PQR file with spaces between the fields and no chain letter, atoms N, CA, C, O and H, PARSE charges and radii, in Angstrom:
ATOM       1  N    MET     1     184.524   -8.097   48.903 -0.4000 1.5000
ATOM       2  CA   MET     1     185.709   -7.619   48.236 -0.0000 2.0000
ATOM       3  C    MET     1     186.550   -8.739   47.803  0.5500 1.7000
ATOM       4  O    MET     1     186.821   -9.655   48.579 -0.5500 1.4000
ATOM       5  N    ASN     2     186.999   -8.698   46.524 -0.4000 1.5000
ATOM       6  CA   ASN     2     187.867   -9.706   45.908 -0.0000 2.0000
ATOM       7  C    ASN     2     189.141   -9.766   46.704  0.5500 1.7000
ATOM       8  O    ASN     2     189.697   -8.731   47.071 -0.5500 1.4000
ATOM       9  H    ASN     2     186.780   -7.954   45.894  0.4000 1.0000
ATOM      10  N    SER     3     189.616  -10.976   46.979 -0.4000 1.5000
ATOM      11  CA   SER     3     190.855  -11.191   47.836 -0.0000 2.0000
ATOM      12  C    SER     3     192.035  -10.463   47.262  0.5500 1.7000
ATOM      13  O    SER     3     192.763   -9.730   47.932 -0.5500 1.4000
ATOM      14  H    SER     3     189.164  -11.817   46.681  0.4000 1.0000
ATOM      15  N    LEU     4     192.187  -10.717   45.938 -0.4000 1.5000
ATOM      16  CA   LEU     4     193.417  -10.102   45.226 -0.0000 2.0000
ATOM      17  C    LEU     4     193.249   -8.568   45.292  0.5500 1.7000
ATOM      18  O    LEU     4     194.225   -7.867   45.559 -0.5500 1.4000
ATOM      19  H    LEU     4     191.596  -11.312   45.394  0.4000 1.0000
ATOM      20  N    PHE     5     192.136   -8.077   45.074 -0.4000 1.5000
ATOM      21  CA   PHE     5     191.933   -6.612   45.049 -0.0000 2.0000
ATOM      22  C    PHE     5     192.245   -6.113   46.444  0.5500 1.7000
ATOM      23  O    PHE     5     192.803   -5.021   46.552 -0.5500 1.4000
ATOM      24  H    PHE     5     191.343   -8.646   44.857  0.4000 1.0000
ATOM      25  N    GLY     6     191.934   -6.820   47.525 -0.4000 1.5000
ATOM      26  CA   GLY     6     191.968   -6.344   48.857 -0.0000 2.0000
ATOM      27  C    GLY     6     193.582   -6.234   49.226  0.5500 1.7000
ATOM      28  O    GLY     6     194.049   -5.363   49.961 -0.5500 1.4000
ATOM      29  H    GLY     6     191.481   -7.707   47.437  0.4000 1.0000
ATOM      30  N    ARG     7     194.316   -7.242   48.601 -0.4000 1.5000
ATOM      31  CA   ARG     7     195.751   -7.270   48.909 -0.0000 2.0000
ATOM      32  C    ARG     7     196.415   -6.082   48.224  0.5500 1.7000
ATOM      33  O    ARG     7     197.232   -5.371   48.809 -0.5500 1.4000
ATOM      34  H    ARG     7     193.937   -7.950   48.004  0.4000 1.0000
ATOM      35  N    TYR     8     196.007   -5.881   46.871 -0.4000 1.5000
ATOM      36  CA   TYR     8     196.678   -4.696   46.178 -0.0000 2.0000
ATOM      37  C    TYR     8     196.273   -3.439   46.948  0.5500 1.7000
ATOM      38  O    TYR     8     197.122   -2.564   47.122 -0.5500 1.4000
ATOM      39  H    TYR     8     195.343   -6.459   46.395  0.4000 1.0000
ATOM      40  N    PHE     9     195.052   -3.296   47.412 -0.4000 1.5000
ATOM      41  CA   PHE     9     194.619   -2.091   48.107 -0.0000 2.0000
ATOM      42  C    PHE     9     195.405   -1.890   49.341  0.5500 1.7000
ATOM      43  O    PHE     9     195.811   -0.752   49.580 -0.5500 1.4000
ATOM      44  H    PHE     9     194.363   -4.007   47.270  0.4000 1.0000
ATOM      45  N    ALA    10     195.692   -2.949   50.230 -0.4000 1.5000
ATOM      46  CA   ALA    10     196.507   -2.907   51.393 -0.0000 2.0000
ATOM      47  C    ALA    10     197.854   -2.520   50.989  0.5500 1.7000
ATOM      48  O    ALA    10     198.419   -1.668   51.674 -0.5500 1.4000
ATOM      49  H    ALA    10     195.362   -3.873   50.036  0.4000 1.0000
ATOM      50  N    ALA    11     198.445   -3.013   49.992 -0.4000 1.5000
ATOM      51  CA   ALA    11     199.841   -2.692   49.549 -0.0000 2.0000
ATOM      52  C    ALA    11     199.861   -1.317   49.134  0.5500 1.7000
ATOM      53  O    ALA    11     200.844   -0.659   49.477 -0.5500 1.4000
ATOM      54  H    ALA    11     197.985   -3.706   49.436  0.4000 1.0000
ATOM      55  N    LEU    12     198.907   -0.727   48.421 -0.4000 1.5000
ATOM      56  CA   LEU    12     198.893    0.650   47.964 -0.0000 2.0000
ATOM      57  C    LEU    12     198.798    1.570   49.238  0.5500 1.7000
ATOM      58  O    LEU    12     199.531    2.557   49.308 -0.5500 1.4000
ATOM      59  H    LEU    12     198.108   -1.262   48.143  0.4000 1.0000
ATOM      60  N    ILE    13     197.943    1.280   50.210 -0.4000 1.5000
ATOM      61  CA   ILE    13     197.909    2.064   51.394 -0.0000 2.0000
ATOM      62  C    ILE    13     199.142    2.011   52.225  0.5500 1.7000
ATOM      63  O    ILE    13     199.523    3.040   52.784 -0.5500 1.4000
ATOM      64  H    ILE    13     197.348    0.479   50.153  0.4000 1.0000
ATOM      65  N    GLY    14     199.764    0.946   52.344 -0.4000 1.5000
ATOM      66  CA   GLY    14     201.059    0.691   53.048 -0.0000 2.0000
ATOM      67  C    GLY    14     202.141    1.580   52.309  0.5500 1.7000
ATOM      68  O    GLY    14     202.859    2.359   52.936 -0.5500 1.4000
ATOM      69  H    GLY    14     199.454    0.111   51.890  0.4000 1.0000
ATOM      70  N    PHE    15     202.212    1.414   50.945 -0.4000 1.5000
ATOM      71  CA   PHE    15     203.248    2.118   50.214 -0.0000 2.0000
ATOM      72  C    PHE    15     203.057    3.714   50.505  0.5500 1.7000
ATOM      73  O    PHE    15     204.010    4.418   50.838 -0.5500 1.4000
ATOM      74  H    PHE    15     201.629    0.781   50.436  0.4000 1.0000
ATOM      75  N    GLY    16     201.851    4.169   50.360 -0.4000 1.5000
ATOM      76  CA   GLY    16     201.468    5.598   50.593 -0.0000 2.0000
ATOM      77  C    GLY    16     201.907    6.024   51.968  0.5500 1.7000
ATOM      78  O    GLY    16     202.545    7.068   52.106 -0.5500 1.4000
ATOM      79  H    GLY    16     201.076    3.597   50.089  0.4000 1.0000
ATOM      80  N    PHE    17     201.587    5.246   53.009 -0.4000 1.5000
ATOM      81  CA   PHE    17     202.008    5.568   54.275 -0.0000 2.0000
ATOM      82  C    PHE    17     203.518    5.700   54.588  0.5500 1.7000
ATOM      83  O    PHE    17     204.015    6.634   55.216 -0.5500 1.4000
ATOM      84  H    PHE    17     201.069    4.398   52.897  0.4000 1.0000
ATOM      85  N    VAL    18     204.190    4.629   54.061 -0.4000 1.5000
ATOM      86  CA   VAL    18     205.675    4.820   54.226 -0.0000 2.0000
ATOM      87  C    VAL    18     206.317    5.937   53.369  0.5500 1.7000
ATOM      88  O    VAL    18     207.340    6.535   53.705 -0.5500 1.4000
ATOM      89  H    VAL    18     203.786    3.870   53.550  0.4000 1.0000
ATOM      90  N    ALA    19     205.642    6.156   52.265 -0.4000 1.5000
ATOM      91  CA   ALA    19     206.151    7.360   51.405 -0.0000 2.0000
ATOM      92  C    ALA    19     205.910    8.718   52.167  0.5500 1.7000
ATOM      93  O    ALA    19     206.728    9.637   52.172 -0.5500 1.4000
ATOM      94  H    ALA    19     204.812    5.671   51.992  0.4000 1.0000
ATOM      95  N    MET    20     204.790    8.737   52.757 -0.4000 1.5000
ATOM      96  CA   MET    20     204.403   10.038   53.559 -0.0000 2.0000
ATOM      97  C    MET    20     205.355   10.077   54.818  0.5500 1.7000
ATOM      98  O    MET    20     205.883   11.133   55.166 -0.5500 1.4000
ATOM      99  H    MET    20     204.125    7.990   52.753  0.4000 1.0000
ATOM     100  N    TRP    21     205.548    8.929   55.465 -0.4000 1.5000
ATOM     101  CA   TRP    21     206.479    8.890   56.629 -0.0000 2.0000
ATOM     102  C    TRP    21     207.800    9.373   56.280  0.5500 1.7000
ATOM     103  O    TRP    21     208.326   10.253   56.961 -0.5500 1.4000
ATOM     104  H    TRP    21     205.118    8.071   55.182  0.4000 1.0000
ATOM     105  N    VAL    22     208.414    8.833   55.207 -0.4000 1.5000
ATOM     106  CA   VAL    22     209.782    9.284   54.859 -0.0000 2.0000
ATOM     107  C    VAL    22     209.798   10.744   54.396  0.5500 1.7000
ATOM     108  O    VAL    22     210.804   11.415   54.629 -0.5500 1.4000
ATOM     109  H    VAL    22     207.986    8.118   54.654  0.4000 1.0000
ATOM     110  N    SER    23     208.793   11.262   53.782 -0.4000 1.5000
ATOM     111  CA   SER    23     208.940   12.619   53.245 -0.0000 2.0000
ATOM     112  C    SER    23     208.543   13.644   54.202  0.5500 1.7000
ATOM     113  O    SER    23     209.132   14.722   54.116 -0.5500 1.4000
ATOM     114  H    SER    23     207.976   10.718   53.593  0.4000 1.0000
ATOM     115  N    VAL    24     207.619   13.496   55.129 -0.4000 1.5000
ATOM     116  CA   VAL    24     207.179   14.587   56.014 -0.0000 2.0000
ATOM     117  C    VAL    24     207.087   14.256   57.434  0.5500 1.7000
ATOM     118  O    VAL    24     206.779   15.101   58.275 -0.5500 1.4000
ATOM     119  H    VAL    24     207.141   12.620   55.199  0.4000 1.0000
ATOM     120  N    GLY    25     207.360   12.983   57.725 -0.4000 1.5000
ATOM     121  CA   GLY    25     207.450   12.579   59.222 -0.0000 2.0000
ATOM     122  C    GLY    25     206.217   11.599   59.631  0.5500 1.7000
ATOM     123  O    GLY    25     205.236   11.428   58.906 -0.5500 1.4000
ATOM     124  H    GLY    25     207.610   12.296   57.043  0.4000 1.0000
ATOM     125  N    LEU    26     206.385   11.057   60.741 -0.4000 1.5000
ATOM     126  CA   LEU    26     205.445   10.058   61.173 -0.0000 2.0000
ATOM     127  C    LEU    26     204.135   10.652   61.615  0.5500 1.7000
ATOM     128  O    LEU    26     203.088   10.042   61.403 -0.5500 1.4000
ATOM     129  H    LEU    26     207.182   11.196   61.329  0.4000 1.0000
ATOM     130  N    ALA    27     204.151   11.811   62.217 -0.4000 1.5000
ATOM     131  CA   ALA    27     202.905   12.385   62.642 -0.0000 2.0000
ATOM     132  C    ALA    27     202.017   12.674   61.490  0.5500 1.7000
ATOM     133  O    ALA    27     200.843   12.304   61.501 -0.5500 1.4000
ATOM     134  H    ALA    27     205.002   12.307   62.390  0.4000 1.0000
ATOM     135  N    SER    28     202.538   13.325   60.495 -0.4000 1.5000
ATOM     136  CA   SER    28     201.759   13.618   59.283 -0.0000 2.0000
ATOM     137  C    SER    28     201.272   12.379   58.604  0.5500 1.7000
ATOM     138  O    SER    28     200.134   12.346   58.136 -0.5500 1.4000
ATOM     139  H    SER    28     203.491   13.626   60.486  0.4000 1.0000
ATOM     140  N    ALA    29     202.123   11.308   58.526 -0.4000 1.5000
ATOM     141  CA   ALA    29     201.752   10.169   57.876 -0.0000 2.0000
ATOM     142  C    ALA    29     200.433    9.427   58.575  0.5500 1.7000
ATOM     143  O    ALA    29     199.491    8.950   57.943 -0.5500 1.4000
ATOM     144  H    ALA    29     203.047   11.334   58.907  0.4000 1.0000
ATOM     145  N    VAL    30     200.576    9.439   59.974 -0.4000 1.5000
ATOM     146  CA   VAL    30     199.395    8.899   60.699 -0.0000 2.0000
ATOM     147  C    VAL    30     198.182    9.699   60.549  0.5500 1.7000
ATOM     148  O    VAL    30     197.081    9.148   60.540 -0.5500 1.4000
ATOM     149  H    VAL    30     201.342    9.827   60.487  0.4000 1.0000
ATOM     150  N    LEU    31     198.318   10.998   60.428 -0.4000 1.5000
ATOM     151  CA   LEU    31     197.172   11.963   60.264 -0.0000 2.0000
ATOM     152  C    LEU    31     196.516   11.675   58.879  0.5500 1.7000
ATOM     153  O    LEU    31     195.296   11.608   58.736 -0.5500 1.4000
ATOM     154  H    LEU    31     199.212   11.445   60.435  0.4000 1.0000
ATOM     155  N    CYS    32     197.375   11.517   57.917 -0.4000 1.5000
ATOM     156  CA   CYS    32     196.989   11.138   56.511 -0.0000 2.0000
ATOM     157  C    CYS    32     196.229    9.839   56.370  0.5500 1.7000
ATOM     158  O    CYS    32     195.289    9.692   55.590 -0.5500 1.4000
ATOM     159  H    CYS    32     198.366   11.572   58.034  0.4000 1.0000
ATOM     160  N    LEU    33     196.750    8.811   57.264 -0.4000 1.5000
ATOM     161  CA   LEU    33     196.145    7.510   57.190 -0.0000 2.0000
ATOM     162  C    LEU    33     194.836    7.619   57.932  0.5500 1.7000
ATOM     163  O    LEU    33     193.876    7.003   57.469 -0.5500 1.4000
ATOM     164  H    LEU    33     197.514    8.930   57.899  0.4000 1.0000
ATOM     165  N    VAL    34     194.684    8.343   59.047 -0.4000 1.5000
ATOM     166  CA   VAL    34     193.400    8.464   59.664 -0.0000 2.0000
ATOM     167  C    VAL    34     192.420    9.197   58.828  0.5500 1.7000
ATOM     168  O    VAL    34     191.244    8.838   58.793 -0.5500 1.4000
ATOM     169  H    VAL    34     195.464    8.843   59.423  0.4000 1.0000
ATOM     170  N    GLY    35     192.860   10.208   58.156 -0.4000 1.5000
ATOM     171  CA   GLY    35     191.923   10.927   57.242 -0.0000 2.0000
ATOM     172  C    GLY    35     191.448   10.047   56.075  0.5500 1.7000
ATOM     173  O    GLY    35     190.282   10.045   55.680 -0.5500 1.4000
ATOM     174  H    GLY    35     193.816   10.500   58.185  0.4000 1.0000
ATOM     175  N    ALA    36     192.317    9.387   55.611 -0.4000 1.5000
ATOM     176  CA   ALA    36     191.971    8.353   54.468 -0.0000 2.0000
ATOM     177  C    ALA    36     191.030    7.275   55.019  0.5500 1.7000
ATOM     178  O    ALA    36     190.159    6.867   54.251 -0.5500 1.4000
ATOM     179  H    ALA    36     193.264    9.388   55.932  0.4000 1.0000
ATOM     180  N    ALA    37     191.099    6.760   56.261 -0.4000 1.5000
ATOM     181  CA   ALA    37     190.197    5.858   56.832 -0.0000 2.0000
ATOM     182  C    ALA    37     188.907    6.509   57.167  0.5500 1.7000
ATOM     183  O    ALA    37     187.875    5.837   57.160 -0.5500 1.4000
ATOM     184  H    ALA    37     191.807    7.091   56.885  0.4000 1.0000
ATOM     185  N    VAL    38     188.894    7.579   57.416 -0.4000 1.5000
ATOM     186  CA   VAL    38     187.582    8.226   57.664 -0.0000 2.0000
ATOM     187  C    VAL    38     186.789    8.524   56.470  0.5500 1.7000
ATOM     188  O    VAL    38     185.567    8.389   56.526 -0.5500 1.4000
ATOM     189  H    VAL    38     189.732    8.125   57.422  0.4000 1.0000
ATOM     190  N    PHE    39     187.376    8.926   55.367 -0.4000 1.5000
ATOM     191  CA   PHE    39     186.768    9.078   54.186 -0.0000 2.0000
ATOM     192  C    PHE    39     186.293    7.739   53.556  0.5500 1.7000
ATOM     193  O    PHE    39     185.211    7.615   52.982 -0.5500 1.4000
ATOM     194  H    PHE    39     188.369    9.035   55.322  0.4000 1.0000
ATOM     195  N    PHE    40     187.215    6.739   53.721 -0.4000 1.5000
ATOM     196  CA   PHE    40     186.916    5.417   53.187 -0.0000 2.0000
ATOM     197  C    PHE    40     185.662    4.823   53.803  0.5500 1.7000
ATOM     198  O    PHE    40     184.774    4.378   53.076 -0.5500 1.4000
ATOM     199  H    PHE    40     188.093    6.839   54.188  0.4000 1.0000
ATOM     200  N    PHE    41     185.566    4.804   55.156 -0.4000 1.5000
ATOM     201  CA   PHE    41     184.458    4.325   55.820 -0.0000 2.0000
ATOM     202  C    PHE    41     183.200    5.133   55.699  0.5500 1.7000
ATOM     203  O    PHE    41     182.100    4.584   55.757 -0.5500 1.4000
ATOM     204  H    PHE    41     186.287    5.165   55.747  0.4000 1.0000
ATOM     205  N    GLY    42     183.353    6.567   55.515 -0.4000 1.5000
ATOM     206  CA   GLY    42     182.194    7.377   55.345 -0.0000 2.0000
ATOM     207  C    GLY    42     181.551    7.145   54.036  0.5500 1.7000
ATOM     208  O    GLY    42     180.324    7.115   53.942 -0.5500 1.4000
ATOM     209  H    GLY    42     184.246    7.013   55.469  0.4000 1.0000
ATOM     210  N    SER    43     182.381    6.969   52.962 -0.4000 1.5000
ATOM     211  CA   SER    43     181.790    6.526   51.556 -0.0000 2.0000
ATOM     212  C    SER    43     181.201    5.173   51.683  0.5500 1.7000
ATOM     213  O    SER    43     180.173    4.938   51.049 -0.5500 1.4000
ATOM     214  H    SER    43     183.377    6.993   53.039  0.4000 1.0000
ATOM     215  N    ALA    44     181.732    4.256   52.429 -0.4000 1.5000
ATOM     216  CA   ALA    44     181.178    2.934   52.449 -0.0000 2.0000
ATOM     217  C    ALA    44     179.849    3.009   53.134  0.5500 1.7000
ATOM     218  O    ALA    44     178.915    2.304   52.754 -0.5500 1.4000
ATOM     219  H    ALA    44     182.567    4.448   52.944  0.4000 1.0000
ATOM     220  N    LEU    45     179.729    3.934   54.243 -0.4000 1.5000
ATOM     221  CA   LEU    45     178.397    4.029   54.903 -0.0000 2.0000
ATOM     222  C    LEU    45     177.393    4.593   53.925  0.5500 1.7000
ATOM     223  O    LEU    45     176.303    4.047   53.754 -0.5500 1.4000
ATOM     224  H    LEU    45     180.488    4.507   54.552  0.4000 1.0000
ATOM     225  N    VAL    46     177.759    5.676   53.288 -0.4000 1.5000
ATOM     226  CA   VAL    46     176.840    6.290   52.324 -0.0000 2.0000
ATOM     227  C    VAL    46     176.355    5.326   51.313  0.5500 1.7000
ATOM     228  O    VAL    46     175.144    5.267   51.103 -0.5500 1.4000
ATOM     229  H    VAL    46     178.644    6.119   53.427  0.4000 1.0000
ATOM     230  N    GLN    47     177.241    4.501   50.612 -0.4000 1.5000
ATOM     231  CA   GLN    47     176.952    3.564   49.688 -0.0000 2.0000
ATOM     232  C    GLN    47     176.092    2.534   50.227  0.5500 1.7000
ATOM     233  O    GLN    47     175.179    2.095   49.528 -0.5500 1.4000
ATOM     234  H    GLN    47     178.225    4.548   50.783  0.4000 1.0000
ATOM     235  N    ARG    48     176.295    2.095   51.427 -0.4000 1.5000
ATOM     236  CA   ARG    48     175.446    1.062   52.088 -0.0000 2.0000
ATOM     237  C    ARG    48     174.055    1.576   52.284  0.5500 1.7000
ATOM     238  O    ARG    48     173.133    0.813   51.994 -0.5500 1.4000
ATOM     239  H    ARG    48     177.037    2.452   51.995  0.4000 1.0000
ATOM     240  N    ARG    49     173.789    2.750   52.729 -0.4000 1.5000
ATOM     241  CA   ARG    49     172.631    3.347   52.983 -0.0000 2.0000
ATOM     242  C    ARG    49     171.886    3.498   51.585  0.5500 1.7000
ATOM     243  O    ARG    49     170.679    3.271   51.495 -0.5500 1.4000
ATOM     244  H    ARG    49     174.538    3.370   52.965  0.4000 1.0000
ATOM     245  N    ARG    50     172.594    3.859   50.590 -0.4000 1.5000
ATOM     246  CA   ARG    50     171.899    4.088   49.215 -0.0000 2.0000
ATOM     247  C    ARG    50     171.521    2.629   48.707  0.5500 1.7000
ATOM     248  O    ARG    50     170.475    2.481   48.075 -0.5500 1.4000
ATOM     249  H    ARG    50     173.575    4.043   50.663  0.4000 1.0000
ATOM     250  N    VAL    51     172.309    1.609   48.960 -0.4000 1.5000
ATOM     251  CA   VAL    51     171.877    0.286   48.420 -0.0000 2.0000
ATOM     252  C    VAL    51     170.633   -0.141   49.340  0.5500 1.7000
ATOM     253  O    VAL    51     169.674   -0.717   48.826 -0.5500 1.4000
ATOM     254  H    VAL    51     173.159    1.729   49.474  0.4000 1.0000
ATOM     255  N    ASP    52     170.664    0.126   50.587 -0.4000 1.5000
ATOM     256  CA   ASP    52     169.596   -0.407   51.455 -0.0000 2.0000
ATOM     257  C    ASP    52     168.236    0.386   51.175  0.5500 1.7000
ATOM     258  O    ASP    52     167.162   -0.209   51.266 -0.5500 1.4000
ATOM     259  H    ASP    52     171.443    0.594   51.005  0.4000 1.0000
ATOM     260  N    SER    53     168.296    1.659   50.853 -0.4000 1.5000
ATOM     261  CA   SER    53     167.103    2.260   50.398 -0.0000 2.0000
ATOM     262  C    SER    53     166.545    1.872   49.066  0.5500 1.7000
ATOM     263  O    SER    53     165.341    1.866   48.812 -0.5500 1.4000
ATOM     264  H    SER    53     169.168    2.142   50.779  0.4000 1.0000
ATOM     265  N    PHE    54     167.596    1.515   48.145 -0.4000 1.5000
ATOM     266  CA   PHE    54     167.078    0.943   46.918 -0.0000 2.0000
ATOM     267  C    PHE    54     166.455   -0.370   47.098  0.5500 1.7000
ATOM     268  O    PHE    54     165.430   -0.675   46.489 -0.5500 1.4000
ATOM     269  H    PHE    54     168.574    1.520   48.351  0.4000 1.0000
ATOM     270  N    THR    55     167.045   -1.154   47.915 -0.4000 1.5000
ATOM     271  CA   THR    55     166.447   -2.501   48.229 -0.0000 2.0000
ATOM     272  C    THR    55     165.050   -2.376   48.861  0.5500 1.7000
ATOM     273  O    THR    55     164.102   -3.071   48.494 -0.5500 1.4000
ATOM     274  H    THR    55     167.879   -0.906   48.410  0.4000 1.0000
ATOM     275  N    THR    56     164.983   -1.511   49.766 -0.4000 1.5000
ATOM     276  CA   THR    56     163.645   -1.296   50.423 -0.0000 2.0000
ATOM     277  C    THR    56     162.537   -0.892   49.463  0.5500 1.7000
ATOM     278  O    THR    56     161.440   -1.451   49.448 -0.5500 1.4000
ATOM     279  H    THR    56     165.753   -0.947   50.064  0.4000 1.0000
ATOM     280  N    ARG    57     162.890    0.126   48.649 -0.4000 1.5000
ATOM     281  CA   ARG    57     161.953    0.594   47.591 -0.0000 2.0000
ATOM     282  C    ARG    57     161.588   -0.553   46.686  0.5500 1.7000
ATOM     283  O    ARG    57     160.401   -0.718   46.406 -0.5500 1.4000
ATOM     284  H    ARG    57     163.781    0.580   48.660  0.4000 1.0000
ATOM     285  N    PHE    58     162.506   -1.356   46.209 -0.4000 1.5000
ATOM     286  CA   PHE    58     162.347   -2.469   45.251 -0.0000 2.0000
ATOM     287  C    PHE    58     161.362   -3.449   45.895  0.5500 1.7000
ATOM     288  O    PHE    58     160.366   -3.872   45.309 -0.5500 1.4000
ATOM     289  H    PHE    58     163.471   -1.223   46.436  0.4000 1.0000
ATOM     290  N    ALA    59     161.703   -3.769   47.106 -0.4000 1.5000
ATOM     291  CA   ALA    59     160.790   -4.756   47.838 -0.0000 2.0000
ATOM     292  C    ALA    59     159.391   -4.291   48.038  0.5500 1.7000
ATOM     293  O    ALA    59     158.427   -5.047   47.921 -0.5500 1.4000
ATOM     294  H    ALA    59     162.512   -3.426   47.582  0.4000 1.0000
ATOM     295  N    GLU    60     159.290   -2.885   48.378 -0.4000 1.5000
ATOM     296  CA   GLU    60     157.880   -2.317   48.518 -0.0000 2.0000
ATOM     297  C    GLU    60     157.153   -2.466   47.158  0.5500 1.7000
ATOM     298  O    GLU    60     156.001   -2.899   47.135 -0.5500 1.4000
ATOM     299  H    GLU    60     160.073   -2.270   48.473  0.4000 1.0000
ATOM     300  N    ARG    61     157.788   -2.123   46.055 -0.4000 1.5000
ATOM     301  CA   ARG    61     157.201   -2.071   44.861 -0.0000 2.0000
ATOM     302  C    ARG    61     156.794   -3.589   44.453  0.5500 1.7000
ATOM     303  O    ARG    61     155.686   -3.849   43.982 -0.5500 1.4000
ATOM     304  H    ARG    61     158.724   -1.771   46.074  0.4000 1.0000
ATOM     305  N    SER    62     157.645   -4.416   44.646 -0.4000 1.5000
ATOM     306  CA   SER    62     157.355   -5.869   44.357 -0.0000 2.0000
ATOM     307  C    SER    62     156.141   -6.400   45.058  0.5500 1.7000
ATOM     308  O    SER    62     155.306   -7.125   44.518 -0.5500 1.4000
ATOM     309  H    SER    62     158.544   -4.204   45.029  0.4000 1.0000
ATOM     310  N    GLN    63     156.101   -5.941   46.441 -0.4000 1.5000
ATOM     311  CA   GLN    63     154.980   -6.385   47.230 -0.0000 2.0000
ATOM     312  C    GLN    63     153.644   -5.764   46.814  0.5500 1.7000
ATOM     313  O    GLN    63     152.590   -6.364   47.025 -0.5500 1.4000
ATOM     314  H    GLN    63     156.780   -5.352   46.880  0.4000 1.0000
ATOM     315  N    THR    64     153.686   -4.478   46.183 -0.4000 1.5000
ATOM     316  CA   THR    64     152.589   -3.760   45.861 -0.0000 2.0000
ATOM     317  C    THR    64     152.058   -4.425   44.551  0.5500 1.7000
ATOM     318  O    THR    64     150.852   -4.556   44.341 -0.5500 1.4000
ATOM     319  H    THR    64     154.542   -3.990   46.012  0.4000 1.0000
ATOM     320  N    MET    65     152.991   -4.820   43.716 -0.4000 1.5000
ATOM     321  CA   MET    65     152.660   -5.497   42.365 -0.0000 2.0000
ATOM     322  C    MET    65     152.066   -6.831   42.640  0.5500 1.7000
ATOM     323  O    MET    65     151.135   -7.224   41.937 -0.5500 1.4000
ATOM     324  H    MET    65     153.970   -4.713   43.887  0.4000 1.0000
ATOM     325  N    ARG    66     152.562   -7.596   43.664 -0.4000 1.5000
ATOM     326  CA   ARG    66     152.149   -8.865   43.863 -0.0000 2.0000
ATOM     327  C    ARG    66     150.683   -8.820   44.486  0.5500 1.7000
ATOM     328  O    ARG    66     149.841   -9.646   44.134 -0.5500 1.4000
ATOM     329  H    ARG    66     153.318   -7.277   44.235  0.4000 1.0000
ATOM     330  N    THR    67     150.415   -7.861   45.393 -0.4000 1.5000
ATOM     331  CA   THR    67     149.117   -7.763   45.990 -0.0000 2.0000
ATOM     332  C    THR    67     148.063   -6.949   45.220  0.5500 1.7000
ATOM     333  O    THR    67     146.930   -6.810   45.680 -0.5500 1.4000
ATOM     334  H    THR    67     151.099   -7.190   45.679  0.4000 1.0000
ATOM     335  N    ALA    68     148.432   -6.420   44.063 -0.4000 1.5000
ATOM     336  CA   ALA    68     147.451   -5.749   43.245 -0.0000 2.0000
ATOM     337  C    ALA    68     146.394   -6.694   42.710  0.5500 1.7000
ATOM     338  O    ALA    68     146.662   -7.834   42.331 -0.5500 1.4000
ATOM     339  H    ALA    68     149.353   -6.532   43.689  0.4000 1.0000
ATOM     340  N    PRO    69     145.187   -6.168   42.697 -0.5600 1.5000
ATOM     341  CA   PRO    69     144.061   -7.146   42.235  0.2800 2.0000
ATOM     342  C    PRO    69     144.324   -7.380   40.746  0.5500 1.7000
ATOM     343  O    PRO    69     144.658   -6.482   39.973 -0.5500 1.4000
ATOM     344  N    ALA    70     144.150   -8.632   40.416 -0.4000 1.5000
ATOM     345  CA   ALA    70     144.263   -9.136   39.031 -0.0000 2.0000
ATOM     346  C    ALA    70     143.109   -8.523   38.195  0.5500 1.7000
ATOM     347  O    ALA    70     141.978   -8.371   38.659 -0.5500 1.4000
ATOM     348  H    ALA    70     143.879   -9.362   41.044  0.4000 1.0000
ATOM     349  N    ARG    71     143.450   -8.195   36.991 -0.4000 1.5000
ATOM     350  CA   ARG    71     142.407   -7.696   36.023 -0.0000 2.0000
ATOM     351  C    ARG    71     141.529   -8.868   35.646  0.5500 1.7000
ATOM     352  O    ARG    71     141.979   -9.990   35.416 -0.5500 1.4000
ATOM     353  H    ARG    71     144.369   -8.319   36.615  0.4000 1.0000
ATOM     354  N    PRO    72     140.247   -8.540   35.595 -0.5600 1.5000
ATOM     355  CA   PRO    72     139.320   -9.591   35.135  0.2800 2.0000
ATOM     356  C    PRO    72     139.731   -9.951   33.588  0.5500 1.7000
ATOM     357  O    PRO    72     140.034   -9.094   32.757 -0.5500 1.4000
ATOM     358  N    SER    73     139.695  -11.277   33.354 -0.4000 1.5000
ATOM     359  CA   SER    73     139.928  -11.625   32.033 -0.0000 2.0000
ATOM     360  C    SER    73     138.679  -11.361   31.185  0.5500 1.7000
ATOM     361  O    SER    73     137.555  -11.544   31.651 -0.5500 1.4000
ATOM     362  H    SER    73     139.449  -11.973   34.029  0.4000 1.0000
ATOM     363  N    ARG    74     138.900  -10.905   29.866 -0.4000 1.5000
ATOM     364  CA   ARG    74     137.884  -10.589   29.027 -0.0000 2.0000
ATOM     365  C    ARG    74     137.823  -11.717   27.946  0.5500 1.7000
ATOM     366  O    ARG    74     138.810  -12.066   27.299 -0.5500 1.4000
ATOM     367  H    ARG    74     139.813  -10.756   29.488  0.4000 1.0000
ATOM     368  N    ARG    75     136.653  -12.221   27.818 -0.4000 1.5000
ATOM     369  CA   ARG    75     136.517  -13.344   26.819 -0.0000 2.0000
ATOM     370  C    ARG    75     135.835  -12.718   25.467  0.5500 1.7000
ATOM     371  O    ARG    75     134.899  -11.919   25.490 -0.5500 1.4000
ATOM     372  H    ARG    75     135.851  -11.938   28.344  0.4000 1.0000
ATOM     373  N    ALA    76     136.381  -13.151   24.451 -0.4000 1.5000
ATOM     374  CA   ALA    76     135.759  -12.740   23.186 -0.0000 2.0000
ATOM     375  C    ALA    76     134.412  -13.455   23.018  0.5500 1.7000
ATOM     376  O    ALA    76     134.310  -14.677   23.131 -0.5500 1.4000
ATOM     377  H    ALA    76     137.142  -13.800   24.433  0.4000 1.0000
ATOM     378  N    VAL    77     133.382  -12.639   22.744 -0.4000 1.5000
ATOM     379  CA   VAL    77     132.080  -13.250   22.565 -0.0000 2.0000
ATOM     380  C    VAL    77     131.804  -13.626   21.238  0.5500 1.7000
ATOM     381  O    VAL    77     130.729  -14.156   20.957 -0.5500 1.4000
ATOM     382  H    VAL    77     133.465  -11.647   22.653  0.4000 1.0000
């Protein structure tokens, strides 16, 4: 993650937490924060699995193409 993007993201989460805290109370703000963290890490896990499966399929296909027998060359007579 880009450093600047990480800072903006942290500032946005902090602002949202304080806004919830002021408007509905500390317990609700903490609950919203926990819910956001669960969904954030859940989506990161799903994305990582998707990337891992893509990488595995790509590596298998590359290995299959590399080990495939070469076509015999045809010479013009």
